[in-house]
C-alpha positions as CSV (number, residue, x, y, z in Angstrom):
1,X,3.7,5.5,16.7
2,X,7.4,6.3,16.0
3,X,8.6,6.9,12.5
4,X,12.0,6.5,11.2
5,X,13.2,9.0,8.7
6,X,16.6,9.3,7.0
7,X,18.4,12.5,8.1
8,X,22.1,13.6,8.2
9,X,23.0,13.1,11.8
10,X,26.3,14.9,11.5
11,X,24.3,18.2,11.4
12,X,22.5,17.7,14.7
13,X,23.5,17.6,18.4
14,X,23.8,13.9,19.6
15,X,20.8,14.5,22.1
16,X,18.4,15.5,19.2
17,X,16.7,12.0,18.6
18,X,15.9,11.7,22.3
19,X,14.7,15.2,22.7
20,X,12.7,15.0,19.5
21,X,10.9,11.7,20.6
22,X,10.2,13.3,24.1
23,X,8.6,16.3,22.4
24,X,6.5,14.2,20.1
25,X,5.2,12.2,23.0
26,X,4.5,15.5,24.9
27,X,2.2,16.7,22.1
28,X,0.9,13.3,21.4
29,X,2.2,13.1,17.8
30,X,0.2,16.0,16.8
31,X,1.4,18.9,14.5
32,X,1.4,22.1,16.6
33,X,0.6,24.2,13.5
34,X,-2.4,22.5,11.9
35,X,-3.3,19.9,14.5
36,X,-3.0,16.8,12.2
37,X,-2.1,13.6,13.9
38,X,0.6,11.2,12.8
39,X,-1.0,8.4,10.7
40,X,-4.0,10.5,9.7
41,X,-4.8,10.0,6.0
42,X,-4.4,13.2,4.0
43,X,-4.8,14.0,0.3
44,X,-1.7,15.5,-1.7
45,X,-1.9,18.2,-4.4
46,X,-2.3,15.4,-7.1
47,X,-5.3,13.9,-5.2
48,X,-3.5,10.8,-3.9
49,X,-3.9,9.8,-0.3
50,X,-0.8,9.6,2.2
51,X,-0.2,9.1,5.8
52,X,0.7,12.2,7.8
53,X,4.1,12.1,9.4
54,X,5.2,14.5,12.2
55,X,8.8,15.5,12.9
56,X,10.7,17.8,15.2
57,X,11.8,21.2,13.8
58,X,14.2,23.6,15.5
59,X,12.6,27.0,16.1
60,X,15.7,29.0,15.6
61,X,17.1,26.7,12.9
62,X,20.1,25.8,15.2
63,X,20.4,22.0,15.1
64,X,23.8,21.9,16.8
65,X,22.4,23.7,20.0
66,X,21.9,21.0,22.7
67,X,19.0,23.1,24.2
68,X,17.3,24.3,21.1
69,X,13.6,24.8,21.2
70,X,11.8,22.2,19.2
71,X,8.4,22.3,17.7
72,X,6.6,19.3,16.3
73,X,5.1,19.8,12.7
74,X,3.6,17.6,10.0
75,X,5.5,17.2,6.6
76,X,3.4,20.0,5.0
77,X,3.9,22.5,7.8
78,X,7.6,21.6,8.2
79,X,8.2,22.3,4.6
80,X,6.5,25.7,4.8
81,X,8.4,26.4,8.1
82,X,11.8,25.7,6.5
83,X,11.1,27.3,3.2
84,X,13.4,30.2,3.7
85,X,16.1,28.0,4.8
86,X,15.7,25.8,1.8
87,X,16.0,28.8,-0.4
88,X,19.2,29.9,1.2
89,X,20.7,26.5,0.9
90,X,19.6,26.2,-2.7
91,X,21.3,29.6,-3.5
92,X,24.5,28.5,-1.8
93,X,24.5,25.2,-3.7
94,X,24.0,26.9,-7.0
95,X,26.9,29.3,-6.3
96,X,29.2,26.4,-5.3
97,X,28.4,24.5,-8.4
98,X,28.9,27.4,-10.7
99,X,32.2,28.1,-9.0
100,X,33.3,24.5,-9.2
101,X,32.3,24.4,-12.8
102,X,34.4,27.5,-13.5
103,X,37.4,26.0,-11.8
104,X,37.1,22.7,-13.6
105,X,37.0,24.5,-16.9
106,X,40.2,26.3,-16.2
107,X,38.7,29.6,-15.0
108,X,40.3,29.5,-11.6
109,X,39.9,32.6,-9.5
110,X,43.0,34.5,-8.6
111,X,43.5,35.1,-4.7
112,X,44.5,38.6,-5.3
113,X,43.7,41.5,-7.4
114,X,46.0,43.2,-10.0
115,X,46.5,46.9,-9.6
116,X,46.3,48.8,-12.8
117,X,48.9,51.4,-13.6
118,X,47.4,54.7,-14.9
119,X,48.1,55.5,-18.4
120,X,48.2,52.0,-19.7
């Protein structure tokens, strides 16, 4: 039972969708961490039911690699698996936004450093 999810295709190798589908079929749409099957009904942290979805994850976080090893994970396990990467991306985004804000407010960084003369 395939599931279409929005993802940024530019960040992935062109063969990723085919390889992900083949891997999902190989493991019978089952999470390789917790064993939940796609379509199983689960309960979220707020007590609301939802259907489990499985997706392919890159073991080494290298989506451009044409031969990257893939693992199939449910949504919950996938978020846990990618937590460190999400943290790194959040830090980079925060730094970029602060820098853009400084530049937009006229606090442009200079590409060189001034040398101070002694005694001044």
